A tleap script that builds the chain and sets N, CA, C and O, in Angstrom:
source leaprc.protein.ff14SB
mol = sequence {
  NGLY THR GLU PRO ALA ASP THR ALA ARG ALA
  ARG SER ALA ALA PRO ALA THR SER ALA LEU
  LEU ALA ARG SER ASP SER ALA LEU LYS ALA
  GLY ASN PRO GLY GLU ALA ILE ALA TYR VAL
  GLU ARG ALA MET ARG ILE ARG PRO ASN ASP
  PRO LEU LEU TRP VAL ARG LEU ALA GLU LEU
  GLN LEU ALA ASN GLN ASP PRO VAL ALA ALA
  GLU GLN LEU ALA ARG ARG ALA VAL SER LEU
  SER GLY SER SER GLU ALA LEU ALA ARG ARG
  ALA TRP LEU LEU VAL ALA ASP ALA ARG GLU
  ALA GLN GLY ASP GLN ILE GLU ALA ARG ARG
  ILE ARG ALA GLU TRP GLN THR GLY ARG CGLY
}
set mol.1.N position { -110.369 5.068 -60.392 }
set mol.1.CA position { -109.699 6.456 -60.916 }
set mol.1.C position { -108.924 6.837 -59.928 }
set mol.1.O position { -109.177 6.563 -58.755 }
set mol.2.N position { -107.657 7.671 -60.401 }
set mol.2.CA position { -107.126 7.783 -59.669 }
set mol.2.C position { -106.918 9.174 -58.891 }
set mol.2.O position { -107.394 10.139 -59.490 }
set mol.3.N position { -106.213 9.486 -57.510 }
set mol.3.CA position { -106.782 10.668 -56.871 }
set mol.3.C position { -105.308 11.725 -57.016 }
set mol.3.O position { -104.169 11.271 -57.125 }
set mol.4.N position { -105.680 13.293 -56.984 }
set mol.4.CA position { -104.701 14.291 -57.005 }
set mol.4.C position { -103.465 13.656 -56.580 }
set mol.4.O position { -103.621 12.481 -56.249 }
set mol.5.N position { -102.542 14.008 -56.516 }
set mol.5.CA position { -101.265 13.528 -56.052 }
set mol.5.C position { -101.230 14.687 -54.949 }
set mol.5.O position { -100.164 15.298 -55.025 }
set mol.6.N position { -101.917 15.082 -54.136 }
set mol.6.CA position { -101.944 16.144 -53.021 }
set mol.6.C position { -102.980 15.435 -51.737 }
set mol.6.O position { -102.921 15.709 -50.539 }
set mol.7.N position { -103.856 14.520 -52.370 }
set mol.7.CA position { -105.037 13.928 -52.257 }
set mol.7.C position { -104.035 12.775 -51.338 }
set mol.7.O position { -103.842 13.009 -50.145 }
set mol.8.N position { -103.446 11.575 -51.968 }
set mol.8.CA position { -102.870 10.886 -51.757 }
set mol.8.C position { -102.064 11.459 -50.962 }
set mol.8.O position { -102.451 11.368 -49.797 }
set mol.9.N position { -100.477 12.376 -51.174 }
set mol.9.CA position { -99.913 12.600 -49.923 }
set mol.9.C position { -100.433 12.938 -48.837 }
set mol.9.O position { -99.486 13.061 -48.060 }
set mol.10.N position { -101.560 13.209 -48.204 }
set mol.10.CA position { -102.299 13.765 -47.429 }
set mol.10.C position { -102.823 12.539 -46.630 }
set mol.10.O position { -103.084 12.509 -45.428 }
set mol.11.N position { -102.928 11.482 -47.586 }
set mol.11.CA position { -103.388 10.469 -47.288 }
set mol.11.C position { -102.038 9.929 -46.325 }
set mol.11.O position { -101.924 10.162 -45.121 }
set mol.12.N position { -101.427 9.447 -46.848 }
set mol.12.CA position { -100.352 8.853 -46.741 }
set mol.12.C position { -99.749 9.175 -45.448 }
set mol.12.O position { -99.064 8.370 -44.818 }
set mol.13.N position { -100.042 10.485 -45.025 }
set mol.13.CA position { -99.273 11.752 -44.175 }
set mol.13.C position { -100.308 11.488 -42.701 }
set mol.13.O position { -99.918 11.484 -41.533 }
set mol.14.N position { -101.847 11.260 -43.260 }
set mol.14.CA position { -101.904 10.913 -42.100 }
set mol.14.C position { -101.625 10.005 -40.558 }
set mol.14.O position { -101.608 10.307 -39.365 }
set mol.15.N position { -101.426 8.746 -41.368 }
set mol.15.CA position { -101.196 7.871 -40.023 }
set mol.15.C position { -100.042 8.764 -39.411 }
set mol.15.O position { -100.234 9.005 -38.219 }
set mol.16.N position { -98.778 9.365 -39.992 }
set mol.16.CA position { -98.215 9.777 -39.254 }
set mol.16.C position { -98.152 11.386 -37.850 }
set mol.16.O position { -97.830 11.654 -36.692 }
set mol.17.N position { -98.977 12.229 -39.651 }
set mol.17.CA position { -99.464 13.060 -37.719 }
set mol.17.C position { -100.767 12.792 -36.767 }
set mol.17.O position { -101.209 13.769 -36.162 }
set mol.18.N position { -101.520 11.304 -36.571 }
set mol.18.CA position { -101.625 11.249 -35.955 }
set mol.18.C position { -100.832 10.206 -35.040 }
set mol.18.O position { -101.503 9.588 -34.213 }
set mol.19.N position { -99.777 10.015 -35.099 }
set mol.19.CA position { -99.066 9.259 -34.263 }
set mol.19.C position { -97.905 10.183 -33.460 }
set mol.19.O position { -97.236 10.035 -32.437 }
set mol.20.N position { -98.040 11.182 -34.457 }
set mol.20.CA position { -97.342 12.589 -33.393 }
set mol.20.C position { -98.162 13.108 -32.522 }
set mol.20.O position { -97.848 13.603 -31.439 }
set mol.21.N position { -99.351 12.992 -33.030 }
set mol.21.CA position { -100.567 14.226 -32.240 }
set mol.21.C position { -100.633 13.150 -30.949 }
set mol.21.O position { -100.488 13.602 -29.813 }
set mol.22.N position { -100.885 11.536 -31.182 }
set mol.22.CA position { -100.562 10.855 -29.867 }
set mol.22.C position { -99.514 11.281 -29.070 }
set mol.22.O position { -99.726 11.664 -27.919 }
set mol.23.N position { -98.100 11.249 -29.690 }
set mol.23.CA position { -97.318 11.134 -28.662 }
set mol.23.C position { -97.311 12.605 -27.952 }
set mol.23.O position { -97.019 12.845 -26.780 }
set mol.24.N position { -97.648 13.388 -28.816 }
set mol.24.CA position { -98.070 14.889 -28.177 }
set mol.24.C position { -98.922 14.699 -27.270 }
set mol.24.O position { -98.328 14.909 -26.212 }
set mol.25.N position { -100.225 14.356 -27.016 }
set mol.25.CA position { -101.123 13.556 -26.040 }
set mol.25.C position { -99.764 13.693 -24.290 }
set mol.25.O position { -99.182 14.382 -23.452 }
set mol.26.N position { -100.124 12.166 -24.961 }
set mol.26.CA position { -98.760 11.578 -23.870 }
set mol.26.C position { -97.587 12.334 -23.254 }
set mol.26.O position { -97.036 12.178 -22.165 }
set mol.27.N position { -97.369 13.139 -24.181 }
set mol.27.CA position { -96.181 14.082 -23.454 }
set mol.27.C position { -96.891 14.921 -22.448 }
set mol.27.O position { -96.364 15.009 -21.339 }
set mol.28.N position { -98.346 15.742 -22.739 }
set mol.28.CA position { -98.717 16.411 -22.283 }
set mol.28.C position { -99.284 15.861 -20.857 }
set mol.28.O position { -99.159 16.471 -19.794 }
set mol.29.N position { -99.867 14.722 -21.004 }
set mol.29.CA position { -100.417 14.221 -19.613 }
set mol.29.C position { -99.581 13.958 -18.616 }
set mol.29.O position { -99.903 14.028 -17.430 }
set mol.30.N position { -97.982 13.504 -19.215 }
set mol.30.CA position { -96.924 12.906 -18.868 }
set mol.30.C position { -96.263 14.245 -17.311 }
set mol.30.O position { -95.685 13.949 -16.265 }
set mol.31.N position { -96.792 15.964 -17.956 }
set mol.31.CA position { -96.388 16.484 -17.219 }
set mol.31.C position { -95.467 17.617 -18.721 }
set mol.31.O position { -95.436 18.835 -18.548 }
set mol.32.N position { -95.038 17.210 -19.593 }
set mol.32.CA position { -94.023 17.428 -20.694 }
set mol.32.C position { -95.047 18.720 -21.818 }
set mol.32.O position { -95.551 18.359 -22.881 }
set mol.33.N position { -95.146 19.958 -21.359 }
set mol.33.CA position { -95.679 20.595 -22.429 }
set mol.33.C position { -94.407 21.304 -23.305 }
set mol.33.O position { -94.440 22.258 -24.083 }
set mol.34.N position { -93.974 20.979 -23.138 }
set mol.34.CA position { -92.348 21.399 -24.278 }
set mol.34.C position { -92.194 20.326 -24.767 }
set mol.34.O position { -91.500 20.555 -25.757 }
set mol.35.N position { -92.446 18.973 -24.711 }
set mol.35.CA position { -91.885 17.896 -25.374 }
set mol.35.C position { -93.962 17.131 -26.361 }
set mol.35.O position { -94.099 16.312 -27.270 }
set mol.36.N position { -94.970 17.857 -25.633 }
set mol.36.CA position { -95.904 17.830 -26.470 }
set mol.36.C position { -96.157 18.870 -27.561 }
set mol.36.O position { -96.976 18.554 -28.424 }
set mol.37.N position { -95.574 20.059 -27.644 }
set mol.37.CA position { -95.176 20.979 -28.379 }
set mol.37.C position { -94.216 20.400 -29.853 }
set mol.37.O position { -94.298 20.697 -31.045 }
set mol.38.N position { -93.374 19.514 -29.131 }
set mol.38.CA position { -92.210 19.577 -30.234 }
set mol.38.C position { -92.969 18.583 -30.997 }
set mol.38.O position { -93.035 18.835 -32.200 }
set mol.39.N position { -93.721 17.225 -30.495 }
set mol.39.CA position { -94.239 16.624 -31.834 }
set mol.39.C position { -95.408 17.165 -32.843 }
set mol.39.O position { -95.585 16.769 -33.995 }
set mol.40.N position { -96.336 18.387 -31.994 }
set mol.40.CA position { -96.960 18.820 -32.525 }
set mol.40.C position { -96.207 20.127 -34.122 }
set mol.40.O position { -96.557 20.567 -35.218 }
set mol.41.N position { -95.538 20.161 -33.560 }
set mol.41.CA position { -94.278 21.251 -34.524 }
set mol.41.C position { -93.586 20.164 -35.313 }
set mol.41.O position { -92.697 20.570 -36.061 }
set mol.42.N position { -93.744 19.267 -35.301 }
set mol.42.CA position { -92.657 17.708 -36.076 }
set mol.42.C position { -94.516 17.689 -37.314 }
set mol.42.O position { -94.575 18.150 -38.454 }
set mol.43.N position { -95.471 17.152 -36.692 }
set mol.43.CA position { -96.664 17.356 -37.536 }
set mol.43.C position { -96.549 18.131 -38.370 }
set mol.43.O position { -96.159 17.694 -39.453 }
set mol.44.N position { -96.811 19.508 -38.255 }
set mol.44.CA position { -96.538 20.873 -39.230 }
set mol.44.C position { -95.992 20.423 -39.956 }
set mol.44.O position { -96.510 20.515 -41.069 }
set mol.45.N position { -94.837 19.765 -39.901 }
set mol.45.CA position { -93.565 19.858 -41.294 }
set mol.45.C position { -94.447 18.930 -41.893 }
set mol.45.O position { -94.504 19.177 -43.097 }
set mol.46.N position { -94.944 18.260 -41.674 }
set mol.46.CA position { -95.580 17.297 -42.320 }
set mol.46.C position { -96.379 17.739 -43.012 }
set mol.46.O position { -96.285 17.429 -44.200 }
set mol.47.N position { -97.232 18.425 -42.698 }
set mol.47.CA position { -98.878 18.661 -42.900 }
set mol.47.C position { -99.271 20.406 -42.333 }
set mol.47.O position { -99.988 20.933 -41.482 }
set mol.48.N position { -98.228 20.868 -43.486 }
set mol.48.CA position { -97.819 22.792 -42.814 }
set mol.48.C position { -99.722 23.309 -42.825 }
set mol.48.O position { -100.235 24.132 -42.067 }
set mol.49.N position { -100.345 22.597 -43.807 }
set mol.49.CA position { -101.269 23.582 -43.606 }
set mol.49.C position { -102.250 22.832 -43.091 }
set mol.49.O position { -103.276 23.408 -43.452 }
set mol.50.N position { -102.607 21.712 -42.345 }
set mol.50.CA position { -103.461 20.850 -41.923 }
set mol.50.C position { -104.067 22.323 -41.036 }
set mol.50.O position { -103.170 22.315 -40.192 }
set mol.51.N position { -104.786 23.342 -40.708 }
set mol.51.CA position { -104.910 23.749 -39.751 }
set mol.51.C position { -105.873 23.341 -38.213 }
set mol.51.O position { -106.204 24.219 -37.416 }
set mol.52.N position { -106.176 22.010 -38.045 }
set mol.52.CA position { -106.418 21.448 -36.730 }
set mol.52.C position { -105.214 20.933 -36.075 }
set mol.52.O position { -105.280 20.234 -35.064 }
set mol.53.N position { -103.735 21.384 -36.833 }
set mol.53.CA position { -101.977 21.171 -36.057 }
set mol.53.C position { -102.266 22.837 -35.580 }
set mol.53.O position { -102.840 23.075 -34.518 }
set mol.54.N position { -101.803 23.919 -36.484 }
set mol.54.CA position { -102.429 25.071 -36.405 }
set mol.54.C position { -103.352 25.262 -34.314 }
set mol.54.O position { -102.939 25.654 -33.223 }
set mol.55.N position { -104.477 24.785 -34.772 }
set mol.55.CA position { -105.318 25.134 -33.535 }
set mol.55.C position { -104.438 24.094 -32.065 }
set mol.55.O position { -104.285 24.336 -30.868 }
set mol.56.N position { -104.056 22.970 -32.916 }
set mol.56.CA position { -103.284 22.336 -31.707 }
set mol.56.C position { -102.785 23.037 -31.103 }
set mol.56.O position { -103.150 23.500 -30.022 }
set mol.57.N position { -101.683 23.283 -31.803 }
set mol.57.CA position { -100.317 24.188 -31.231 }
set mol.57.C position { -100.758 24.953 -30.378 }
set mol.57.O position { -100.602 24.753 -29.173 }
set mol.58.N position { -101.570 26.254 -31.019 }
set mol.58.CA position { -101.767 27.262 -30.466 }
set mol.58.C position { -102.072 27.216 -29.030 }
set mol.58.O position { -101.403 27.900 -28.255 }
set mol.59.N position { -103.328 26.231 -28.479 }
set mol.59.CA position { -104.085 25.595 -27.498 }
set mol.59.C position { -103.082 24.786 -26.516 }
set mol.59.O position { -103.283 24.950 -25.313 }
set mol.60.N position { -101.844 23.784 -26.969 }
set mol.60.CA position { -100.309 24.194 -26.400 }
set mol.60.C position { -99.696 24.928 -25.648 }
set mol.60.O position { -99.431 24.821 -24.451 }
set mol.61.N position { -99.333 26.151 -26.833 }
set mol.61.CA position { -98.755 27.351 -26.482 }
set mol.61.C position { -99.730 27.790 -25.376 }
set mol.61.O position { -99.072 27.938 -24.346 }
set mol.62.N position { -101.056 28.063 -25.165 }
set mol.62.CA position { -101.526 28.914 -24.408 }
set mol.62.C position { -101.510 28.091 -22.878 }
set mol.62.O position { -101.278 28.618 -21.791 }
set mol.63.N position { -101.823 26.664 -23.133 }
set mol.63.CA position { -101.594 26.126 -22.200 }
set mol.63.C position { -99.827 26.441 -21.026 }
set mol.63.O position { -99.482 26.408 -19.844 }
set mol.64.N position { -99.354 26.668 -22.147 }
set mol.64.CA position { -97.472 26.758 -21.773 }
set mol.64.C position { -97.451 28.298 -21.560 }
set mol.64.O position { -96.439 28.811 -22.038 }
set mol.65.N position { -98.243 29.095 -21.011 }
set mol.65.CA position { -98.302 30.406 -20.482 }
set mol.65.C position { -97.969 31.314 -21.544 }
set mol.65.O position { -97.725 32.501 -21.328 }
set mol.66.N position { -97.952 30.759 -22.756 }
set mol.66.CA position { -97.411 31.681 -23.938 }
set mol.66.C position { -98.656 32.881 -25.311 }
set mol.66.O position { -98.611 32.800 -26.538 }
set mol.67.N position { -99.327 33.566 -24.707 }
set mol.67.CA position { -100.110 33.726 -25.088 }
set mol.67.C position { -99.747 34.773 -26.487 }
set mol.67.O position { -100.303 34.942 -27.572 }
set mol.68.N position { -98.986 35.134 -26.078 }
set mol.68.CA position { -98.958 35.918 -27.557 }
set mol.68.C position { -98.491 34.915 -28.840 }
set mol.68.O position { -98.839 35.299 -29.957 }
set mol.69.N position { -97.711 33.631 -28.746 }
set mol.69.CA position { -97.747 32.740 -29.511 }
set mol.69.C position { -98.941 32.245 -30.287 }
set mol.69.O position { -99.218 32.451 -31.468 }
set mol.70.N position { -99.713 31.416 -29.204 }
set mol.70.CA position { -100.798 31.037 -28.820 }
set mol.70.C position { -101.933 32.287 -29.888 }
set mol.70.O position { -102.299 31.763 -30.940 }
set mol.71.N position { -102.186 33.011 -29.784 }
set mol.71.CA position { -102.655 34.337 -30.754 }
set mol.71.C position { -102.393 34.180 -32.004 }
set mol.71.O position { -103.405 34.247 -32.702 }
set mol.72.N position { -101.122 33.937 -32.743 }
set mol.72.CA position { -100.943 34.178 -34.111 }
set mol.72.C position { -101.387 32.502 -34.391 }
set mol.72.O position { -102.284 32.247 -35.195 }
set mol.73.N position { -100.778 31.581 -33.762 }
set mol.73.CA position { -101.431 30.351 -34.312 }
set mol.73.C position { -102.831 30.438 -34.503 }
set mol.73.O position { -103.583 30.516 -35.475 }
set mol.74.N position { -102.957 30.397 -33.167 }
set mol.74.CA position { -104.390 31.015 -33.788 }
set mol.74.C position { -105.353 31.254 -34.423 }
set mol.74.O position { -106.389 30.614 -34.606 }
set mol.75.N position { -104.855 32.634 -34.933 }
set mol.75.CA position { -105.135 33.592 -36.317 }
set mol.75.C position { -104.960 32.999 -37.298 }
set mol.75.O position { -105.839 33.056 -38.158 }
set mol.76.N position { -103.782 32.222 -37.532 }
set mol.76.CA position { -102.933 31.173 -38.867 }
set mol.76.C position { -104.346 29.761 -38.461 }
set mol.76.O position { -104.574 29.100 -39.475 }
set mol.77.N position { -104.946 29.443 -37.587 }
set mol.77.CA position { -105.663 28.099 -38.178 }
set mol.77.C position { -107.085 28.618 -38.685 }
set mol.77.O position { -107.983 27.996 -39.253 }
set mol.78.N position { -106.988 30.205 -38.226 }
set mol.78.CA position { -108.721 30.634 -38.617 }
set mol.78.C position { -108.431 30.688 -40.191 }
set mol.78.O position { -109.236 30.268 -41.023 }
set mol.79.N position { -107.171 31.261 -40.508 }
set mol.79.CA position { -106.595 31.456 -42.406 }
set mol.79.C position { -106.849 30.275 -42.793 }
set mol.79.O position { -107.598 30.331 -43.768 }
set mol.80.N position { -106.549 29.042 -42.457 }
set mol.80.CA position { -106.606 28.058 -42.684 }
set mol.80.C position { -107.851 27.217 -42.858 }
set mol.80.O position { -108.005 26.178 -43.500 }
set mol.81.N position { -108.718 27.934 -42.114 }
set mol.81.CA position { -109.790 26.869 -42.146 }
set mol.81.C position { -110.552 26.994 -42.671 }
set mol.81.O position { -111.608 26.841 -42.058 }
set mol.82.N position { -110.640 27.285 -43.868 }
set mol.82.CA position { -111.631 27.121 -45.085 }
set mol.82.C position { -113.089 27.432 -45.156 }
set mol.82.O position { -113.632 28.536 -45.125 }
set mol.83.N position { -113.640 26.193 -45.261 }
set mol.83.CA position { -115.289 26.495 -44.942 }
set mol.83.C position { -115.886 25.665 -43.480 }
set mol.83.O position { -117.011 25.207 -43.282 }
set mol.84.N position { -114.600 25.671 -42.510 }
set mol.84.CA position { -115.601 24.875 -41.524 }
set mol.84.C position { -115.399 25.590 -40.766 }
set mol.84.O position { -114.292 25.949 -40.365 }
set mol.85.N position { -116.897 26.093 -40.266 }
set mol.85.CA position { -117.259 26.853 -39.259 }
set mol.85.C position { -116.878 26.418 -38.260 }
set mol.85.O position { -116.580 27.264 -37.417 }
set mol.86.N position { -116.702 24.922 -37.870 }
set mol.86.CA position { -117.050 24.419 -36.282 }
set mol.86.C position { -115.355 25.194 -35.701 }
set mol.86.O position { -115.194 25.943 -34.737 }
set mol.87.N position { -113.957 24.515 -36.994 }
set mol.87.CA position { -112.998 24.515 -37.131 }
set mol.87.C position { -112.279 26.131 -36.725 }
set mol.87.O position { -111.322 26.312 -35.972 }
set mol.88.N position { -113.236 27.417 -37.637 }
set mol.88.CA position { -112.804 28.399 -37.255 }
set mol.88.C position { -113.414 29.151 -36.479 }
set mol.88.O position { -113.355 30.381 -36.449 }
set mol.89.N position { -114.403 28.021 -35.406 }
set mol.89.CA position { -115.205 29.239 -33.926 }
set mol.89.C position { -114.232 28.714 -33.256 }
set mol.89.O position { -113.481 29.577 -32.800 }
set mol.90.N position { -113.809 27.174 -32.901 }
set mol.90.CA position { -112.353 27.049 -32.012 }
set mol.90.C position { -111.253 27.726 -32.498 }
set mol.90.O position { -110.420 27.565 -31.606 }
set mol.91.N position { -110.741 28.386 -33.369 }
set mol.91.CA position { -109.830 29.043 -33.259 }
set mol.91.C position { -110.523 30.547 -32.810 }
set mol.91.O position { -110.211 31.123 -31.767 }
set mol.92.N position { -110.996 30.796 -33.278 }
set mol.92.CA position { -111.533 32.340 -32.892 }
set mol.92.C position { -111.694 32.373 -31.161 }
set mol.92.O position { -111.169 33.426 -30.798 }
set mol.93.N position { -112.079 31.821 -30.290 }
set mol.93.CA position { -111.937 30.750 -28.933 }
set mol.93.C position { -111.096 31.319 -28.305 }
set mol.93.O position { -111.204 32.112 -27.370 }
set mol.94.N position { -109.562 30.609 -29.209 }
set mol.94.CA position { -108.717 30.441 -28.925 }
set mol.94.C position { -108.057 31.825 -28.924 }
set mol.94.O position { -107.196 32.218 -28.137 }
set mol.95.N position { -108.520 32.388 -29.778 }
set mol.95.CA position { -107.703 33.835 -30.276 }
set mol.95.C position { -108.336 34.578 -28.726 }
set mol.95.O position { -107.662 35.152 -27.870 }
set mol.96.N position { -109.794 34.345 -28.727 }
set mol.96.CA position { -110.360 34.853 -27.379 }
set mol.96.C position { -109.408 34.707 -26.466 }
set mol.96.O position { -108.919 35.685 -25.899 }
set mol.97.N position { -109.050 33.515 -26.230 }
set mol.97.CA position { -108.668 33.341 -24.910 }
set mol.97.C position { -107.153 33.632 -24.838 }
set mol.97.O position { -106.579 33.286 -23.805 }
set mol.98.N position { -106.453 34.217 -25.798 }
set mol.98.CA position { -105.346 34.028 -26.251 }
set mol.98.C position { -104.944 35.970 -25.387 }
set mol.98.O position { -104.237 36.421 -24.486 }
set mol.99.N position { -106.032 36.541 -26.512 }
set mol.99.CA position { -106.242 38.366 -25.489 }
set mol.99.C position { -106.534 38.284 -24.540 }
set mol.99.O position { -106.418 39.334 -23.908 }
set mol.100.N position { -106.919 37.452 -23.999 }
set mol.100.CA position { -107.639 37.839 -22.505 }
set mol.100.C position { -106.352 37.069 -21.731 }
set mol.100.O position { -106.849 36.924 -20.614 }
set mol.101.N position { -105.468 36.689 -21.676 }
set mol.101.CA position { -104.064 36.199 -20.913 }
set mol.101.C position { -103.115 37.323 -21.500 }
set mol.101.O position { -102.017 37.518 -20.977 }
set mol.102.N position { -103.497 37.978 -22.466 }
set mol.102.CA position { -102.788 39.475 -22.349 }
set mol.102.C position { -103.456 40.625 -21.916 }
set mol.102.O position { -102.971 41.732 -22.151 }
set mol.103.N position { -104.622 40.482 -21.247 }
set mol.103.CA position { -105.165 41.603 -20.714 }
set mol.103.C position { -106.654 42.075 -21.532 }
set mol.103.O position { -107.704 42.315 -20.936 }
set mol.104.N position { -106.475 42.137 -22.933 }
set mol.104.CA position { -107.305 42.071 -23.499 }
set mol.104.C position { -109.109 41.968 -23.069 }
set mol.104.O position { -109.897 41.657 -23.962 }
set mol.105.N position { -109.452 42.165 -22.108 }
set mol.105.CA position { -111.044 41.705 -21.379 }
set mol.105.C position { -111.709 42.134 -22.873 }
set mol.105.O position { -112.453 41.419 -23.545 }
set mol.106.N position { -111.234 43.516 -23.219 }
set mol.106.CA position { -112.514 43.722 -24.592 }
set mol.106.C position { -112.749 42.884 -25.705 }
set mol.106.O position { -113.750 42.230 -25.997 }
set mol.107.N position { -111.477 43.034 -26.376 }
set mol.107.CA position { -111.307 42.113 -27.509 }
set mol.107.C position { -111.842 40.709 -27.313 }
set mol.107.O position { -112.617 40.155 -28.093 }
set mol.108.N position { -111.459 40.297 -26.432 }
set mol.108.CA position { -111.808 38.793 -25.764 }
set mol.108.C position { -113.485 38.762 -25.674 }
set mol.108.O position { -114.013 37.921 -26.401 }
set mol.109.N position { -114.125 39.360 -25.086 }
set mol.109.CA position { -115.728 39.118 -25.081 }
set mol.109.C position { -116.078 39.442 -26.667 }
set mol.109.O position { -116.907 38.741 -27.247 }
set mol.110.N position { -115.358 40.620 -27.400 }
set mol.110.CA position { -116.597 40.845 -28.924 }
set mol.110.C position { -116.051 39.577 -29.375 }
set mol.110.O position { -116.769 39.237 -30.316 }
set mol.111.N position { -115.130 38.684 -29.183 }
set mol.111.CA position { -114.748 37.401 -30.452 }
set mol.111.C position { -115.684 36.711 -29.808 }
set mol.111.O position { -116.564 36.360 -30.596 }
set mol.112.N position { -115.939 36.248 -28.341 }
set mol.112.CA position { -116.956 35.718 -27.598 }
set mol.112.C position { -118.243 35.401 -28.416 }
set mol.112.O position { -118.772 34.402 -28.902 }
set mol.113.N position { -118.556 37.104 -28.312 }
set mol.113.CA position { -119.872 37.098 -28.723 }
set mol.113.C position { -120.562 37.029 -29.961 }
set mol.113.O position { -121.733 37.185 -30.307 }
set mol.114.N position { -119.073 36.640 -30.750 }
set mol.114.CA position { -119.898 36.412 -32.865 }
set mol.114.C position { -119.349 35.302 -32.658 }
set mol.114.O position { -119.549 34.874 -33.794 }
set mol.115.N position { -118.848 34.514 -32.180 }
set mol.115.CA position { -118.406 33.066 -32.033 }
set mol.115.C position { -118.751 31.622 -31.097 }
set mol.115.O position { -118.737 30.427 -31.395 }
set mol.116.N position { -119.137 32.554 -29.510 }
set mol.116.CA position { -119.957 30.815 -29.087 }
set mol.116.C position { -121.053 30.940 -29.205 }
set mol.116.O position { -121.506 30.213 -28.321 }
set mol.117.N position { -122.232 31.582 -29.940 }
set mol.117.CA position { -123.615 30.882 -29.941 }
set mol.117.C position { -123.343 30.706 -31.182 }
set mol.117.O position { -124.065 29.901 -31.770 }
set mol.118.N position { -122.084 31.481 -32.082 }
set mol.118.CA position { -122.185 30.357 -33.917 }
set mol.118.C position { -122.990 31.477 -34.404 }
set mol.118.O position { -123.562 32.085 -33.499 }
set mol.119.N position { -123.168 31.870 -35.464 }
set mol.119.CA position { -123.000 32.878 -36.327 }
set mol.119.C position { -123.547 32.902 -37.350 }
set mol.119.O position { -123.262 31.964 -38.095 }
set mol.120.N position { -124.513 33.889 -37.854 }
set mol.120.CA position { -125.239 34.383 -38.721 }
set mol.120.C position { -126.998 33.849 -38.126 }
set mol.120.O position { -127.994 34.177 -38.771 }
savepdb mol mol.pdb
quit
């Protein structure tokens, strides 16, 4: 059988995005957060609806002292996470960290209370 075109595209894009994420990790370890961010942004141009890339970029922005951007990116990851509860949890906990970095302890605490231990 043949796979849908978007599945085939995603499969062929996977090695490219993996390579870009590896370069991003190397750049971060070398102390170049701006370069690390640029590599993830390039990966996002290949796979714009991959929630994991949005989470990764949010993590980098938070580490780079930009909690406002981190929150926006993490919220986008939430909206793209679909049925992946683990990914949604990771994104929501990033939103909490970003809120806390912006001085909103109450909202950060509320989000963590809901997502840290799992839902339901």
